[in-house]
Structures are given as structure tokens and as C-alpha cells.
FIRO-993659 format. One record per residue: residue number from 0; residue in one letter; x, y, z negated of N, C-alpha, C in turn. Coordinates in Angstrom, 2 decimals, padded with zeros to 5 digits, m for minus. Layout:
+-----+---+---------+---------+---------+---------+---------+---------+---------+---------+---------+
:   k : r :    n_xx :    n_yy :    n_zz :   ca_xx :   ca_yy :   ca_zz :    c_xx :    c_yy :    c_zz :
+-----+---+---------+---------+---------+---------+---------+---------+---------+---------+---------+
: NUM : A :       X :       Y :       Z :       X :       Y :       Z :       X :       Y :       Z :
...
+-----+---+---------+---------+---------+---------+---------+---------+---------+---------+---------+
% end
This chain:
+-----+---+---------+---------+---------+---------+---------+---------+---------+---------+---------+
:   k : r :    n_xx :    n_yy :    n_zz :   ca_xx :   ca_yy :   ca_zz :    c_xx :    c_yy :    c_zz :
+-----+---+---------+---------+---------+---------+---------+---------+---------+---------+---------+
:   0 : M :  000.89 : m001.17 :  000.28 : m000.01 :  000.14 :  000.16 :  001.03 :  001.33 : m000.11 :
:   1 : T :  000.65 :  002.06 :  000.93 :  001.38 :  003.22 :  000.82 :  000.80 :  004.49 :  000.26 :
:   2 : D :  002.13 :  005.46 : m000.60 :  001.42 :  006.26 : m001.55 :  001.55 :  007.40 : m000.70 :
:   3 : H :  000.52 :  007.95 : m000.41 :  000.50 :  009.37 :  000.15 :  000.49 :  010.51 : m000.81 :
:   4 : R :  000.90 :  010.40 : m001.80 :  000.86 :  011.60 : m002.96 :  002.17 :  012.45 : m002.47 :
:   5 : K :  002.14 :  013.82 : m002.31 :  003.03 :  014.62 : m001.79 :  004.14 :  014.87 : m003.05 :
:   6 : A :  005.27 :  014.94 : m002.91 :  006.29 :  015.20 : m003.79 :  006.36 :  016.68 : m004.10 :
:   7 : P :  006.44 :  017.12 : m005.41 :  006.55 :  018.60 : m005.66 :  007.53 :  019.16 : m004.81 :
:   8 : I :  007.10 :  020.32 : m004.35 :  008.04 :  021.26 : m003.58 :  008.82 :  022.08 : m004.62 :
:   9 : G :  009.97 :  022.01 : m004.85 :  010.77 :  023.13 : m005.53 :  010.34 :  022.80 : m006.93 :
:  10 : R :  011.37 :  023.20 : m007.97 :  011.03 :  023.16 : m009.03 :  010.18 :  024.36 : m010.06 :
:  11 : P :  009.34 :  024.19 : m010.73 :  008.35 :  025.17 : m011.21 :  009.44 :  025.74 : m012.05 :
:  12 : R :  009.11 :  027.26 : m012.35 :  009.86 :  027.77 : m013.29 :  009.51 :  027.45 : m014.92 :
:  13 : G :  010.69 :  027.62 : m015.60 :  010.24 :  027.01 : m016.87 :  009.93 :  028.21 : m017.75 :
:  14 : F :  009.56 :  029.52 : m017.49 :  009.37 :  030.67 : m018.43 :  008.33 :  031.50 : m018.07 :
:  15 : D :  008.12 :  032.53 : m018.71 :  006.94 :  033.25 : m018.77 :  007.31 :  034.54 : m017.73 :
:  16 : V :  007.19 :  034.89 : m016.71 :  007.82 :  035.57 : m016.00 :  007.44 :  037.00 : m016.22 :
:  17 : E :  006.61 :  036.85 : m016.73 :  005.74 :  038.51 : m017.25 :  006.44 :  038.95 : m018.66 :
:  18 : Q :  006.61 :  038.04 : m019.37 :  007.02 :  038.33 : m020.65 :  008.32 :  038.39 : m020.52 :
:  19 : A :  009.22 :  037.90 : m019.88 :  010.68 :  037.81 : m019.35 :  010.65 :  039.22 : m018.94 :
:  20 : L :  009.81 :  040.04 : m018.24 :  010.00 :  041.35 : m017.45 :  009.98 :  042.14 : m018.71 :
:  21 : K :  008.88 :  041.84 : m019.55 :  008.60 :  042.85 : m020.55 :  009.99 :  042.75 : m021.19 :
:  22 : R :  010.70 :  041.96 : m021.74 :  011.72 :  041.85 : m022.81 :  012.89 :  042.42 : m022.15 :
:  23 : A :  013.04 :  042.53 : m020.70 :  014.05 :  043.19 : m019.99 :  013.99 :  044.58 : m019.88 :
:  24 : M :  012.84 :  045.09 : m019.88 :  011.98 :  046.41 : m019.72 :  012.74 :  046.82 : m021.28 :
:  25 : L :  012.41 :  046.31 : m022.63 :  012.81 :  046.85 : m023.65 :  014.50 :  047.29 : m023.52 :
:  26 : V :  015.06 :  046.10 : m023.31 :  016.60 :  046.03 : m023.14 :  017.05 :  047.27 : m022.23 :
:  27 : F :  016.24 :  047.69 : m021.19 :  016.51 :  048.67 : m020.49 :  016.69 :  050.16 : m021.11 :
:  28 : W :  015.14 :  050.18 : m021.72 :  014.70 :  051.30 : m022.60 :  015.62 :  051.84 : m023.61 :
:  29 : E :  016.23 :  050.68 : m024.20 :  016.99 :  050.91 : m025.39 :  018.52 :  051.53 : m025.20 :
:  30 : R :  018.85 :  050.27 : m023.94 :  020.54 :  050.35 : m023.59 :  020.69 :  051.43 : m022.65 :
:  31 : G :  019.68 :  051.77 : m021.67 :  020.13 :  052.31 : m020.33 :  020.19 :  051.42 : m019.23 :
:  32 : Y :  020.33 :  051.68 : m018.09 :  020.96 :  050.80 : m016.93 :  022.22 :  050.26 : m016.91 :
:  33 : E :  023.23 :  051.07 : m017.40 :  024.33 :  050.68 : m017.27 :  024.65 :  050.09 : m018.74 :
:  34 : G :  024.20 :  050.46 : m019.65 :  024.27 :  049.60 : m021.16 :  023.81 :  048.39 : m021.33 :
:  35 : A :  022.90 :  047.91 : m020.60 :  022.55 :  046.84 : m020.25 :  023.09 :  045.74 : m019.47 :
:  36 : S :  024.23 :  045.02 : m019.80 :  024.53 :  043.83 : m019.60 :  023.98 :  043.03 : m018.95 :
:  37 : L :  024.12 :  041.93 : m018.06 :  023.65 :  040.59 : m017.43 :  023.20 :  039.89 : m018.72 :
:  38 : T :  024.12 :  039.79 : m019.71 :  024.34 :  038.96 : m020.91 :  022.97 :  039.16 : m021.59 :
:  39 : D :  023.00 :  040.63 : m022.04 :  021.97 :  041.46 : m022.86 :  020.39 :  040.94 : m022.10 :
:  40 : L :  020.56 :  041.12 : m020.98 :  019.08 :  040.89 : m020.11 :  018.72 :  039.59 : m020.19 :
:  41 : T :  019.69 :  038.52 : m019.83 :  019.14 :  037.13 : m019.74 :  019.14 :  036.81 : m021.36 :
:  42 : G :  019.79 :  037.19 : m022.27 :  019.89 :  036.82 : m023.41 :  018.49 :  037.22 : m024.04 :
:  43 : A :  017.93 :  038.33 : m023.95 :  016.62 :  038.93 : m024.63 :  015.43 :  038.04 : m023.53 :
:  44 : M :  015.55 :  037.59 : m022.49 :  014.61 :  037.29 : m021.26 :  014.58 :  035.77 : m021.83 :
:  45 : G :  015.62 :  035.12 : m022.20 :  015.63 :  033.69 : m022.64 :  015.75 :  032.70 : m021.50 :
:  46 : I :  016.32 :  033.38 : m020.54 :  016.80 :  032.71 : m019.15 :  018.16 :  032.67 : m018.91 :
:  47 : T :  018.60 :  031.60 : m017.91 :  020.03 :  031.90 : m017.23 :  020.04 :  033.16 : m016.27 :
:  48 : R :  021.27 :  033.32 : m015.90 :  021.67 :  034.23 : m015.00 :  020.82 :  033.66 : m013.39 :
:  49 : T :  020.95 :  032.49 : m013.20 :  020.63 :  031.75 : m011.83 :  019.06 :  031.81 : m011.77 :
:  50 : S :  018.42 :  031.67 : m013.33 :  016.93 :  031.93 : m012.98 :  016.65 :  033.62 : m013.01 :
:  51 : M :  017.16 :  034.35 : m013.39 :  017.11 :  035.59 : m013.36 :  016.94 :  036.14 : m011.68 :
:  52 : Y :  018.13 :  035.56 : m011.31 :  018.34 :  035.97 : m009.87 :  017.19 :  035.34 : m008.77 :
:  53 : A :  016.78 :  034.34 : m009.23 :  015.68 :  033.42 : m008.50 :  014.31 :  034.39 : m008.77 :
:  54 : A :  014.09 :  034.51 : m009.67 :  012.95 :  035.43 : m010.25 :  012.50 :  036.50 : m009.69 :
:  55 : F :  013.95 :  037.64 : m010.22 :  013.63 :  038.94 : m010.01 :  014.55 :  039.51 : m008.88 :
:  56 : G :  015.74 :  038.73 : m008.22 :  016.76 :  039.40 : m007.61 :  017.87 :  039.84 : m008.38 :
:  57 : N :  018.48 :  041.04 : m007.95 :  019.64 :  041.36 : m008.86 :  019.04 :  042.35 : m010.21 :
:  58 : K :  020.14 :  042.58 : m010.58 :  020.06 :  044.03 : m011.44 :  019.10 :  045.19 : m011.14 :
:  59 : E :  019.58 :  045.52 : m010.18 :  018.67 :  046.81 : m009.34 :  017.52 :  046.30 : m009.57 :
:  60 : Q :  016.95 :  045.42 : m008.56 :  015.56 :  045.17 : m008.53 :  015.07 :  044.48 : m009.84 :
:  61 : L :  015.74 :  044.10 : m011.01 :  015.00 :  043.91 : m012.23 :  014.72 :  045.50 : m012.55 :
:  62 : F :  015.76 :  046.16 : m012.78 :  015.18 :  047.47 : m013.16 :  014.01 :  048.21 : m012.75 :
:  63 : R :  013.78 :  047.96 : m011.33 :  013.01 :  048.64 : m010.41 :  011.62 :  047.97 : m010.98 :
:  64 : R :  011.44 :  046.50 : m011.26 :  010.12 :  046.15 : m011.82 :  010.14 :  046.51 : m013.25 :
:  65 : A :  011.06 :  046.40 : m013.96 :  011.13 :  047.03 : m015.19 :  010.36 :  048.43 : m015.35 :
:  66 : V :  010.93 :  049.25 : m014.34 :  010.09 :  050.74 : m014.34 :  008.64 :  050.55 : m014.04 :
:  67 : E :  008.41 :  049.66 : m013.37 :  006.95 :  049.65 : m012.83 :  006.09 :  049.10 : m014.08 :
:  68 : L :  006.65 :  048.19 : m014.66 :  005.98 :  047.68 : m015.85 :  005.79 :  048.88 : m016.90 :
:  69 : Y :  007.01 :  049.90 : m017.14 :  006.70 :  050.59 : m018.13 :  005.53 :  051.88 : m017.46 :
:  70 : T :  005.88 :  051.92 : m016.13 :  004.44 :  053.01 : m015.78 :  003.31 :  052.66 : m016.08 :
:  71 : G :  002.70 :  051.17 : m015.70 :  001.55 :  050.58 : m016.31 :  001.42 :  050.25 : m017.33 :
:  72 : G :  002.22 :  050.37 : m018.55 :  002.28 :  050.12 : m019.58 :  002.51 :  051.30 : m020.43 :
:  73 : P :  003.62 :  051.39 : m021.26 :  003.74 :  052.42 : m022.12 :  003.40 :  053.80 : m021.71 :
:  74 : A :  003.76 :  054.14 : m020.42 :  003.85 :  055.35 : m019.76 :  002.34 :  055.67 : m018.98 :
:  75 : S :  001.50 :  054.92 : m019.13 :  000.12 :  054.93 : m018.50 : m000.47 :  056.26 : m018.74 :
:  76 : Y : m000.14 :  056.66 : m020.05 : m000.90 :  058.16 : m020.69 : m000.85 :  059.05 : m019.50 :
:  77 : G :  000.39 :  058.98 : m018.60 :  000.49 :  060.01 : m017.63 : m000.63 :  059.98 : m016.91 :
:  78 : L : m000.96 :  058.91 : m015.90 : m001.87 :  058.65 : m014.81 : m003.76 :  059.14 : m015.65 :
:  79 : R : m003.69 :  058.52 : m016.82 : m005.09 :  058.70 : m017.40 : m005.17 :  060.19 : m017.56 :
:  80 : A : m004.29 :  060.95 : m018.18 : m004.51 :  062.17 : m018.31 : m004.75 :  063.07 : m017.36 :
:  81 : L : m004.42 :  062.65 : m016.17 : m005.01 :  063.27 : m014.85 : m006.38 :  063.35 : m014.86 :
:  82 : E : m006.85 :  062.20 : m015.31 : m008.59 :  062.12 : m015.44 : m009.29 :  062.95 : m016.26 :
:  83 : E : m008.49 :  064.17 : m017.08 : m009.28 :  065.02 : m018.23 : m010.06 :  065.69 : m017.41 :
:  84 : P : m010.86 :  066.38 : m017.46 : m011.89 :  067.26 : m017.14 : m011.30 :  068.75 : m016.84 :
:  85 : T : m010.48 :  069.34 : m017.76 : m009.75 :  070.45 : m017.53 : m008.41 :  070.68 : m017.73 :
:  86 : A : m007.79 :  071.60 : m017.28 : m006.20 :  071.56 : m017.22 : m005.77 :  071.45 : m018.45 :
:  87 : K : m006.12 :  072.00 : m019.42 : m005.72 :  071.92 : m020.47 : m005.64 :  070.62 : m021.48 :
:  88 : A : m006.94 :  070.06 : m021.28 : m006.98 :  068.69 : m021.61 : m006.18 :  067.57 : m020.75 :
:  89 : V : m005.57 :  068.00 : m019.61 : m004.70 :  067.25 : m019.15 : m003.49 :  067.29 : m019.74 :
:  90 : A : m003.20 :  068.74 : m019.93 : m001.89 :  069.02 : m020.60 : m001.79 :  068.39 : m022.13 :
:  91 : T : m002.95 :  068.52 : m022.57 : m002.69 :  068.21 : m023.96 : m002.94 :  066.55 : m024.23 :
:  92 : A : m003.84 :  065.79 : m023.19 : m003.66 :  064.37 : m023.24 : m002.29 :  064.12 : m022.71 :
:  93 : F : m001.40 :  064.58 : m021.91 : m000.05 :  064.25 : m021.59 :  000.94 :  064.29 : m022.54 :
:  94 : L :  001.04 :  065.47 : m023.25 :  001.88 :  065.87 : m024.33 :  001.43 :  064.94 : m025.40 :
:  95 : N :  000.29 :  064.64 : m025.75 : m000.06 :  063.57 : m027.16 :  000.54 :  062.39 : m026.76 :
:  96 : G :  000.27 :  062.04 : m025.22 :  000.50 :  060.68 : m024.95 :  002.20 :  060.57 : m024.93 :
:  97 : T :  002.91 :  061.39 : m024.77 :  004.48 :  061.40 : m024.95 :  004.70 :  061.27 : m026.25 :
:  98 : V :  003.96 :  062.12 : m027.23 :  004.35 :  061.95 : m028.63 :  004.17 :  060.21 : m029.05 :
:  99 : Q :  003.11 :  059.76 : m028.79 :  002.64 :  058.47 : m028.94 :  003.58 :  057.41 : m028.50 :
: 100 : A :  003.79 :  057.57 : m027.24 :  004.69 :  056.52 : m026.54 :  006.10 :  056.67 : m026.87 :
: 101 : T :  006.88 :  057.70 : m027.18 :  008.07 :  057.77 : m027.33 :  008.36 :  057.37 : m029.09 :
: 102 : T :  007.22 :  057.18 : m029.66 :  007.67 :  056.99 : m031.00 :  006.93 :  055.74 : m031.41 :
: 103 : R :  006.63 :  054.61 : m030.55 :  006.20 :  053.48 : m030.90 :  006.57 :  052.49 : m031.86 :
: 104 : P :  006.03 :  052.10 : m032.80 :  007.01 :  051.10 : m033.84 :  007.46 :  050.04 : m033.05 :
: 105 : D :  006.50 :  049.75 : m032.14 :  007.24 :  047.97 : m031.69 :  008.16 :  048.06 : m030.23 :
: 106 : C :  008.47 :  049.67 : m029.80 :  009.47 :  050.01 : m028.88 :  010.76 :  050.67 : m029.11 :
: 107 : P :  011.47 :  050.89 : m028.42 :  012.46 :  051.86 : m028.37 :  012.29 :  053.08 : m028.62 :
: 108 : S :  012.96 :  053.85 : m029.49 :  012.29 :  055.60 : m029.61 :  012.80 :  056.11 : m028.01 :
: 109 : G :  011.93 :  057.05 : m027.96 :  012.27 :  057.84 : m026.57 :  011.86 :  057.39 : m025.43 :
: 110 : C :  011.99 :  057.77 : m024.08 :  011.49 :  057.22 : m022.86 :  012.46 :  056.85 : m022.13 :
: 111 : L :  011.81 :  055.46 : m021.44 :  012.60 :  054.86 : m020.37 :  013.05 :  055.65 : m019.37 :
: 112 : G :  011.88 :  056.25 : m018.84 :  012.14 :  057.17 : m017.74 :  013.22 :  058.48 : m017.72 :
: 113 : V :  013.32 :  058.74 : m019.12 :  014.51 :  059.94 : m019.04 :  015.62 :  059.55 : m019.57 :
: 114 : Q :  016.02 :  058.13 : m020.56 :  017.11 :  057.50 : m021.02 :  017.74 :  056.55 : m020.25 :
: 115 : G :  017.11 :  056.29 : m019.48 :  017.40 :  054.87 : m018.56 :  018.75 :  054.96 : m017.78 :
: 116 : S :  019.07 :  056.56 : m017.49 :  020.37 :  056.43 : m016.63 :  021.09 :  058.01 : m016.90 :
: 117 : L :  020.80 :  058.33 : m018.04 :  021.36 :  059.50 : m018.59 :  022.74 :  059.67 : m018.69 :
: 118 : A :  023.21 :  058.53 : m019.37 :  024.99 :  058.39 : m019.44 :  025.12 :  057.36 : m018.62 :
: 119 : S :  025.47 :  057.41 : m017.21 :  025.83 :  056.49 : m016.26 :  026.72 :  057.26 : m015.25 :
: 120 : G :  027.66 :  056.11 : m014.64 :  028.54 :  056.64 : m013.64 :  028.12 :  056.22 : m012.63 :
: 121 : D :  029.03 :  055.94 : m011.45 :  028.43 :  055.40 : m009.98 :  028.15 :  054.18 : m010.24 :
: 122 : L :  028.22 :  053.01 : m010.81 :  027.35 :  052.15 : m011.03 :  025.85 :  052.39 : m011.26 :
: 123 : G :  025.59 :  053.44 : m011.99 :  024.04 :  053.63 : m012.35 :  023.19 :  054.47 : m011.55 :
: 124 : R :  024.14 :  054.73 : m010.38 :  023.33 :  055.59 : m009.46 :  022.05 :  055.03 : m008.71 :
: 125 : P :  021.70 :  053.77 : m008.58 :  020.49 :  053.39 : m008.13 :  019.55 :  053.43 : m009.03 :
: 126 : A :  019.82 :  053.35 : m010.45 :  019.11 :  053.74 : m011.80 :  018.75 :  055.07 : m011.56 :
: 127 : R :  019.47 :  056.04 : m011.30 :  019.16 :  057.61 : m011.71 :  018.44 :  057.71 : m010.25 :
: 128 : D :  018.67 :  057.42 : m009.09 :  017.82 :  057.67 : m008.28 :  016.47 :  057.11 : m008.52 :
: 129 : V :  016.06 :  055.96 : m009.15 :  014.77 :  055.26 : m009.33 :  014.13 :  056.34 : m010.21 :
: 130 : L :  014.91 :  056.55 : m010.99 :  014.40 :  057.28 : m012.21 :  013.93 :  058.94 : m011.83 :
: 131 : T :  015.00 :  059.36 : m011.09 :  014.41 :  060.72 : m010.43 :  013.48 :  061.03 : m009.71 :
: 132 : A :  013.42 :  060.10 : m008.52 :  011.89 :  060.16 : m008.17 :  010.77 :  059.59 : m008.82 :
: 133 : W :  011.05 :  058.85 : m009.84 :  009.88 :  058.63 : m010.83 :  009.52 :  059.83 : m011.87 :
: 134 : R :  010.47 :  060.67 : m011.78 :  010.21 :  061.80 : m012.91 :  009.39 :  062.92 : m011.70 :
: 135 : N :  010.15 :  062.92 : m010.70 :  009.44 :  063.77 : m009.67 :  007.93 :  063.45 : m009.10 :
: 136 : D :  007.94 :  062.24 : m009.05 :  006.27 :  061.79 : m008.78 :  005.26 :  062.45 : m009.85 :
: 137 : A :  005.85 :  062.25 : m011.04 :  005.01 :  062.64 : m012.19 :  004.82 :  063.99 : m012.16 :
: 138 : R :  005.63 :  064.78 : m012.25 :  005.28 :  066.39 : m011.78 :  004.45 :  066.74 : m010.64 :
: 139 : L :  004.75 :  065.99 : m009.46 :  003.93 :  066.44 : m008.32 :  002.55 :  066.05 : m008.59 :
: 140 : H :  002.28 :  064.82 : m009.11 :  000.90 :  064.33 : m009.81 :  000.37 :  065.62 : m010.73 :
: 141 : L :  000.99 :  066.31 : m011.69 :  000.60 :  067.11 : m012.32 :  000.35 :  068.52 : m011.58 :
: 142 : E :  001.30 :  068.89 : m010.82 :  001.07 :  069.91 : m010.07 : m000.39 :  069.98 : m009.22 :
: 143 : R : m000.55 :  068.93 : m008.44 : m001.72 :  068.45 : m007.43 : m003.17 :  068.61 : m008.65 :
: 144 : R : m002.69 :  068.20 : m009.71 : m004.02 :  068.52 : m010.48 : m004.14 :  069.77 : m010.79 :
: 145 : F : m002.99 :  070.44 : m011.34 : m003.32 :  071.88 : m011.97 : m003.70 :  072.77 : m010.62 :
: 146 : R : m003.38 :  072.30 : m009.37 : m003.68 :  073.11 : m008.15 : m005.19 :  072.93 : m008.10 :
: 147 : R : m005.50 :  071.74 : m008.36 : m007.25 :  071.80 : m008.13 : m007.76 :  072.18 : m009.12 :
: 148 : A : m007.43 :  072.55 : m010.43 : m008.05 :  073.25 : m011.32 : m007.74 :  074.72 : m011.25 :
: 149 : I : m007.17 :  075.29 : m010.14 : m007.02 :  076.73 : m009.88 : m008.35 :  076.59 : m008.86 :
: 150 : D : m008.35 :  076.26 : m008.19 : m009.26 :  075.92 : m006.86 : m010.92 :  075.83 : m007.57 :
: 151 : E : m011.05 :  075.32 : m008.66 : m012.42 :  074.93 : m009.49 : m012.56 :  076.04 : m010.51 :
: 152 : G : m011.82 :  077.16 : m010.37 : m011.77 :  078.23 : m011.38 : m011.59 :  077.58 : m012.93 :
: 153 : D : m010.83 :  076.53 : m013.12 : m010.86 :  076.18 : m014.63 : m009.31 :  076.98 : m014.89 :
: 154 : L : m008.50 :  077.41 : m013.95 : m007.35 :  077.91 : m014.23 : m007.49 :  079.20 : m013.54 :
: 155 : P : m006.83 :  080.47 : m013.96 : m007.01 :  081.49 : m013.19 : m006.28 :  081.81 : m011.81 :
: 156 : R : m006.51 :  082.60 : m010.97 : m006.44 :  082.42 : m009.17 : m004.65 :  082.78 : m009.23 :
: 157 : D : m004.47 :  083.50 : m010.29 : m002.91 :  083.70 : m010.19 : m002.06 :  082.59 : m010.75 :
: 158 : A : m002.53 :  081.60 : m011.48 : m001.74 :  080.69 : m011.99 : m000.63 :  079.89 : m010.94 :
: 159 : D :  000.53 :  079.63 : m011.64 :  001.39 :  078.86 : m010.81 :  001.36 :  077.13 : m011.01 :
: 160 : A :  000.67 :  076.46 : m010.17 :  000.53 :  075.31 : m010.46 :  002.08 :  074.27 : m010.65 :
: 161 : G :  002.91 :  074.64 : m009.83 :  004.21 :  074.05 : m009.82 :  004.87 :  074.51 : m011.01 :
: 162 : R :  004.81 :  075.96 : m011.57 :  005.43 :  076.25 : m012.72 :  004.72 :  075.47 : m013.98 :
: 163 : L :  003.35 :  075.51 : m013.86 :  002.91 :  074.72 : m015.36 :  003.43 :  073.08 : m015.30 :
: 164 : A :  003.27 :  072.44 : m014.20 :  003.60 :  071.31 : m014.27 :  004.91 :  071.16 : m014.52 :
: 165 : R :  006.11 :  071.88 : m014.10 :  007.25 :  071.66 : m014.85 :  007.34 :  071.96 : m016.16 :
: 166 : Y :  006.69 :  072.72 : m016.64 :  006.32 :  073.07 : m017.89 :  006.12 :  072.27 : m018.83 :
: 167 : V :  005.07 :  071.62 : m018.37 :  004.65 :  070.51 : m018.99 :  005.45 :  069.18 : m019.33 :
: 168 : M :  006.02 :  069.28 : m018.24 :  007.23 :  068.04 : m017.82 :  008.30 :  068.36 : m018.64 :
: 169 : A :  009.16 :  069.50 : m018.65 :  010.38 :  070.09 : m019.73 :  009.68 :  069.74 : m021.36 :
: 170 : V :  008.39 :  070.34 : m021.67 :  008.22 :  069.82 : m022.87 :  008.12 :  068.22 : m023.03 :
: 171 : S :  007.53 :  067.66 : m022.60 :  007.17 :  066.18 : m022.35 :  008.55 :  065.67 : m022.68 :
: 172 : F :  009.51 :  065.73 : m021.61 :  010.88 :  064.95 : m021.53 :  011.99 :  065.49 : m022.79 :
: 173 : G :  011.45 :  066.89 : m022.93 :  012.43 :  067.25 : m024.22 :  011.98 :  066.71 : m025.58 :
: 174 : M :  010.64 :  066.20 : m025.52 :  010.40 :  065.82 : m026.74 :  010.69 :  064.07 : m026.92 :
: 175 : A :  010.66 :  063.66 : m025.90 :  011.26 :  062.29 : m025.46 :  012.92 :  062.06 : m025.96 :
: 176 : V :  013.63 :  063.23 : m025.64 :  014.66 :  063.04 : m025.99 :  015.18 :  063.48 : m027.62 :
: 177 : Q :  014.46 :  064.14 : m027.93 :  014.46 :  064.22 : m029.60 :  013.89 :  063.10 : m030.33 :
: 178 : A :  012.72 :  062.46 : m029.76 :  012.65 :  061.08 : m030.22 :  013.07 :  060.23 : m030.19 :
: 179 : A :  014.44 :  059.95 : m029.29 :  015.22 :  059.15 : m029.11 :  016.49 :  059.47 : m030.09 :
: 180 : S :  016.54 :  060.76 : m030.73 :  017.30 :  061.31 : m031.90 :  016.79 :  060.99 : m033.18 :
: 181 : G :  015.86 :  060.50 : m033.33 :  015.27 :  060.33 : m034.46 :  013.96 :  061.07 : m034.90 :
: 182 : T :  013.63 :  062.39 : m034.33 :  012.64 :  063.38 : m034.50 :  011.28 :  062.18 : m034.93 :
: 183 : S :  010.60 :  062.77 : m036.34 :  009.38 :  061.84 : m036.18 :  008.15 :  062.23 : m035.40 :
: 184 : R :  007.32 :  061.46 : m035.62 :  006.17 :  061.75 : m034.70 :  005.39 :  062.73 : m035.13 :
: 185 : D :  005.33 :  063.23 : m036.29 :  004.56 :  064.25 : m036.95 :  005.29 :  065.84 : m036.57 :
: 186 : D :  006.59 :  065.51 : m036.45 :  007.25 :  066.56 : m035.92 :  007.36 :  066.84 : m034.49 :
: 187 : L :  007.00 :  065.91 : m033.59 :  007.25 :  066.01 : m032.45 :  005.67 :  066.40 : m031.83 :
: 188 : Q :  004.65 :  066.01 : m032.77 :  003.19 :  066.57 : m032.65 :  003.15 :  067.76 : m032.70 :
: 189 : A :  004.11 :  068.26 : m033.81 :  003.92 :  069.68 : m034.13 :  004.46 :  070.67 : m032.89 :
: 190 : V :  005.52 :  070.01 : m032.30 :  005.96 :  070.78 : m030.99 :  004.97 :  070.73 : m029.76 :
: 191 : A :  004.46 :  069.71 : m029.74 :  003.08 :  069.57 : m028.52 :  002.08 :  070.63 : m028.95 :
: 192 : D :  001.67 :  070.77 : m030.09 :  000.99 :  071.58 : m030.52 :  001.05 :  073.12 : m030.47 :
: 193 : T :  002.25 :  073.20 : m030.49 :  002.93 :  074.62 : m030.50 :  002.84 :  075.26 : m028.86 :
: 194 : A :  003.46 :  073.81 : m028.03 :  003.37 :  074.24 : m026.38 :  002.00 :  074.51 : m026.01 :
: 195 : L :  000.90 :  073.86 : m026.68 : m000.54 :  074.14 : m026.19 : m001.40 :  075.49 : m026.66 :
: 196 : R : m000.49 :  075.91 : m027.94 : m001.34 :  076.79 : m028.43 : m001.94 :  078.07 : m027.64 :
: 197 : N : m001.03 :  078.49 : m026.43 : m001.46 :  079.48 : m025.68 : m001.32 :  078.81 : m024.37 :
: 198 : W : m002.62 :  078.36 : m023.93 : m002.81 :  077.78 : m022.61 : m003.53 :  078.49 : m021.75 :
: 199 : P : m003.34 :  078.78 : m020.63 : m001.93 :  078.47 : m019.76 : m000.75 :  079.34 : m020.17 :
: 200 : P :  000.35 :  079.00 : m020.30 :  001.47 :  079.86 : m021.18 :  001.74 :  081.18 : m019.88 :
: 201 : A :  001.93 :  082.42 : m020.63 :  002.13 :  083.49 : m019.81 :  003.37 :  083.63 : m018.95 :
+-----+---+---------+---------+---------+---------+---------+---------+---------+---------+---------+
% end
């Protein structure tokens, strides 16, 4: 009698890809792109280098995936903020989200999008490019939202949407740097509240 059962094709992965990616994200978040060695990454992920390459490609590709996960996870407050009904509510949600995300007890302090490539040389250029584009994209989203607020009469006609977007981003990323230096959530919230006290800024 002939056995028609097919032999398994390839070897199934013996690890949870999403969980491994989350652990890699935390390593990049804490140590930056260059500071995160392959040994650090594979150790945290609980896999071999061979498995990492097979599942994610090289370190740069793994970093890109980690940034995508970060954007849709801890940093998702940015996109949610854009849905607020007024420009001030958008800025409030964005800055309050920054405070919460950069001081989470279950994650490294600060922001992966700011710290990931701050102290990096030539080997860190791919990460710098990825995160520069990431930050610029966030600014453009805010600028478009504030331009809409001007069109709707929510902001004054003479308001500068680009300047307002840069202002919110500067405060947000400044707080992220302070969070990484150990500034408390309450102190960062006070910074956010101060920045929002006179909206829009003169």
C-alpha cells in the first residue's frame, strides 16, 4: 500500500515571531541601533542568529520591523491624536501621549524614535535615516491636521501650520530626552501643561 501523505516542507519555526520582535524592539529602545549587538538581540529574543536572519533578515531589517511595531504600539498615540476634534485637543493628546509613552514602567524610558540613533557613527546611518523619516512623517501629519484646522476656522487664519507642528514636535521630543534622563512623569506632565497653556503659541 502506497503512503500518499506529503512530507512536511521546511522546518517550522520554534518561536513566536511577534514576541521575539517585541523583545528586539525593547533592546533597540534601550540601547539604540549601534548599542544593540546581535548577541544582545538574539539573547533577548531567545533565538539563534540563524533563526533571526531567516525570520527577519539582517539587523537593519529587524530594526525597521521594530520601528513599525513601535509606531503601531507604544507610539500609536500620535495617530490617535490626529482624530481629536480640535487643534488644541490634537496637541494635548499628542503631548500627553508622549508623557505616558516615555515613562511606561514596563518599557525603557524615553522614545525609540528619538534615542534609537542619537549616538551613532557610520554604521548607524541606516537607523538615522529610518528615524529621521519617521520623525518627519509625524511632523507632516501634524502639519496637515493643523492646516485643516485653519481651513475649518478652528485656528486663526494667520496661524502657521508648519510652525505649530514643529513646536509640538520639539516639545514632545524634548520631553522624551528628559524622560530618558530620569525626569518623572509628573514633571513631564507639568512641561506639557505649560506648553499648552497658551494655545496656539504667539
